[in-house]
C-alpha positions as semicolon CSV with decimal commas, in nm:
position;residue;x (nm);y (nm);z (nm)
1;M;-0,241;3,167;-0,673
2;R;0,029;3,451;-0,737
3;I;-0,143;3,710;-0,537
4;K;0,136;3,962;-0,548
5;D;0,143;3,960;-0,923
6;M;-0,210;4,009;-0,937
7;L;-0,197;4,306;-0,716
8;K;0,065;4,452;-0,904
9;A;-0,149;4,430;-1,237
10;T;-0,432;4,601;-1,031
11;K;-0,253;4,906;-0,994
12;M;-0,184;4,958;-1,372
13;K;-0,387;5,242;-1,477
14;K;-0,451;5,074;-1,800
15;H;-0,647;4,809;-1,661
16;N;-0,903;5,043;-1,474
17;F;-0,944;4,818;-1,169
18;P;-1,169;4,989;-0,889
19;E;-0,970;5,179;-0,604
20;D;-1,180;4,991;-0,369
21;M;-1,053;4,638;-0,517
22;I;-0,693;4,776;-0,494
23;C;-0,736;4,859;-0,133
24;Q;-0,913;4,542;-0,005
25;A;-0,650;4,355;-0,211
26;E;-0,353;4,506;-0,023
27;L;-0,532;4,436;0,321
28;L;-0,591;4,076;0,231
29;L;-0,250;4,027;0,088
30;Q;-0,087;4,120;0,447
31;T;-0,243;3,818;0,598
32;V;-0,164;3,551;0,329
33;D;0,121;3,311;0,408
34;E;0,454;3,278;0,218
35;A;0,296;3,013;-0,034
36;G;-0,003;3,244;-0,113
37;H;-0,253;3,024;0,082
38;G;-0,489;3,097;0,365
39;V;-0,829;3,219;0,443
40;S;-0,738;3,555;0,285
41;E;-0,723;3,381;-0,060
42;K;-1,092;3,277;-0,025
43;R;-1,200;3,625;0,081
44;L;-0,993;3,761;-0,229
45;V;-1,192;3,541;-0,460
46;E;-1,507;3,657;-0,313
47;K;-1,411;4,040;-0,320
48;M;-1,304;3,963;-0,695
49;D;-1,652;3,836;-0,787
50;E;-1,801;4,130;-0,582
51;L;-1,608;4,420;-0,735
52;L;-1,467;4,323;-1,059
53;T;-1,603;4,292;-1,424
54;E;-1,564;3,925;-1,588
55;K;-1,292;4,081;-1,813
56;Q;-1,100;4,207;-1,521
57;R;-1,134;3,895;-1,335
58;L;-1,008;3,698;-1,652
59;L;-0,710;3,923;-1,677
60;L;-0,592;3,871;-1,312
61;W;-0,631;3,511;-1,323
62;E;-0,424;3,520;-1,676
63;I;-0,161;3,693;-1,464
64;G;-0,193;3,507;-1,136
65;G;-0,339;3,152;-1,181
66;S;-0,190;2,898;-0,958
67;C;-0,006;2,562;-0,983
68;R;0,289;2,680;-1,232
69;G;0,520;2,411;-1,132
70;G;0,499;2,022;-1,051
71;E;0,482;1,746;-1,285
72;T;0,238;1,916;-1,553
73;G;0,473;2,226;-1,545
74;R;0,770;1,992;-1,610
75;Q;0,574;1,805;-1,872
76;A;0,477;2,118;-2,049
77;K;0,845;2,242;-2,073
78;I;0,939;1,894;-2,227
79;L;0,648;1,925;-2,466
80;A;0,729;2,276;-2,577
81;Q;1,078;2,129;-2,704
82;E;0,919;1,843;-2,866
83;L;0,626;2,048;-3,035
84;A;0,837;2,327;-3,140
85;G;0,795;2,419;-3,508
86;K;0,466;2,202;-3,558
87;P;0,137;2,339;-3,674
88;L;-0,085;2,402;-3,386
89;A;-0,328;2,135;-3,458
90;E;-0,076;1,873;-3,448
91;K;0,081;2,026;-3,130
92;I;-0,274;2,006;-2,980
93;E;-0,318;1,645;-3,096
94;L;0,028;1,534;-2,952
95;M;-0,039;1,722;-2,627
96;N;-0,367;1,518;-2,594
97;Q;-0,164;1,201;-2,593
98;N;0,042;1,311;-2,272
99;E;-0,078;1,143;-1,952
100;H;0,022;1,443;-1,753
101;M;-0,175;1,716;-1,983
102;F;-0,545;1,789;-1,997
103;E;-0,775;1,734;-2,275
104;T;-0,784;2,041;-2,534
105;R;-0,975;2,070;-2,864
106;L;-0,898;2,314;-3,155
107;N;-1,217;2,476;-3,255
108;E;-1,308;2,563;-3,601
109;D;-1,282;2,959;-3,513
110;G;-0,907;2,885;-3,412
111;T;-0,993;2,916;-3,024
112;I;-0,899;2,618;-2,809
113;T;-1,150;2,454;-2,547
114;V;-0,971;2,290;-2,247
115;Y;-1,144;2,020;-2,039
116;C;-0,973;2,001;-1,702
117;Y;-0,985;1,940;-1,341
118;C;-0,835;2,164;-1,066
119;H;-0,748;2,019;-0,727
120;C;-0,767;2,371;-0,594
121;L;-1,140;2,357;-0,642
122;Q;-1,168;2,028;-0,384
123;H;-0,884;2,146;-0,157
124;R;-0,857;2,524;-0,153
125;F;-1,212;2,620;-0,192
126;N;-1,364;2,334;-0,022
127;N;-1,650;2,551;0,110
128;P;-1,953;2,458;-0,108
129;D;-2,039;2,853;-0,127
130;T;-1,680;2,952;-0,217
131;A;-1,626;2,666;-0,477
132;K;-1,937;2,785;-0,687
133;L;-1,790;3,143;-0,725
134;P;-1,663;3,217;-1,094
135;S;-1,329;3,340;-0,945
136;A;-1,271;3,014;-0,803
137;Y;-1,285;2,850;-1,144
138;G;-1,065;3,133;-1,293
139;C;-0,761;3,063;-1,063
140;A;-0,779;2,692;-1,239
141;A;-0,817;2,826;-1,566
142;G;-0,534;3,100;-1,520
143;A;-0,311;2,779;-1,394
144;H;-0,401;2,568;-1,713
145;L;-0,378;2,858;-1,943
146;Y;-0,016;2,891;-1,831
147;I;0,066;2,508;-1,889
148;L;-0,108;2,543;-2,234
149;K;0,093;2,852;-2,332
150;T;0,412;2,705;-2,217
151;A;0,347;2,348;-2,394
152;L;0,214;2,491;-2,732
153;G;0,458;2,787;-2,742
154;V;0,169;3,046;-2,797
155;K;0,046;3,359;-2,658
156;A;-0,295;3,327;-2,561
157;K;-0,582;3,484;-2,332
158;I;-0,888;3,336;-2,145
159;K;-1,194;3,416;-2,365
160;S;-1,451;3,255;-2,150
161;I;-1,521;2,995;-1,863
162;D;-1,810;2,765;-1,841
163;Y;-1,901;2,726;-1,488
164;P;-2,062;2,410;-1,353
165;Q;-2,404;2,439;-1,181
166;E;-2,304;2,238;-0,906
167;N;-1,958;2,159;-0,766
168;D;-1,830;1,939;-0,489
169;G;-1,484;2,021;-0,582
170;K;-1,457;1,738;-0,817
171;Q;-1,628;1,844;-1,144
172;H;-1,423;1,899;-1,451
173;M;-1,440;2,247;-1,594
174;T;-1,419;2,388;-1,935
175;F;-1,277;2,716;-2,058
176;T;-1,201;2,849;-2,401
177;V;-0,888;3,018;-2,495
178;E;-0,827;3,284;-2,764
179;I;-0,493;3,253;-2,929
180;I;-0,319;3,600;-2,991
181;D;0,009;3,448;-3,152
182;D;0,048;3,093;-3,255
183;G;0,427;3,130;-3,253
184;Q;0,466;3,024;-3,628
185;S;0,522;3,379;-3,775
186;C;0,850;3,436;-3,902
187;D;0,836;3,823;-3,856
């Protein structure tokens, strides 16, 4: 979780975040370790669900979703080079063939549905109550959005997240992405 980036975004007036959320996030940030992990992360997720609208939470997760590196991140950068210049449907088909990537589907309306699993739900938010919070899934969606944008070379945002009714930290999650720019224009 990239809490410092998220906190910076809350201070931007154009996003209209509640002052109460900004103050609480700043206090919580002071107790998070260098890697961005800790008890405060769970409390921040709880506060996000309590104080923010769905739209505000999605924006923060787009900015600060975790897990931006590792093997999946490396594979996304390699794929980006291989997929450059190809139509979006072909990019998605080829991305689905990579064992390090997650399943994606291009929908008729031009959105992309992502089916993925996030270890954070099991390890970071292993408290059953916290793992059921929408923002726990938002963290995973933000991380997968970053990978998707990198691999496909698109600008996109999270449109919606489908939250499993039950969660033991091992369920797959589904979310839908809206493409803002498919990277194909010549402008």
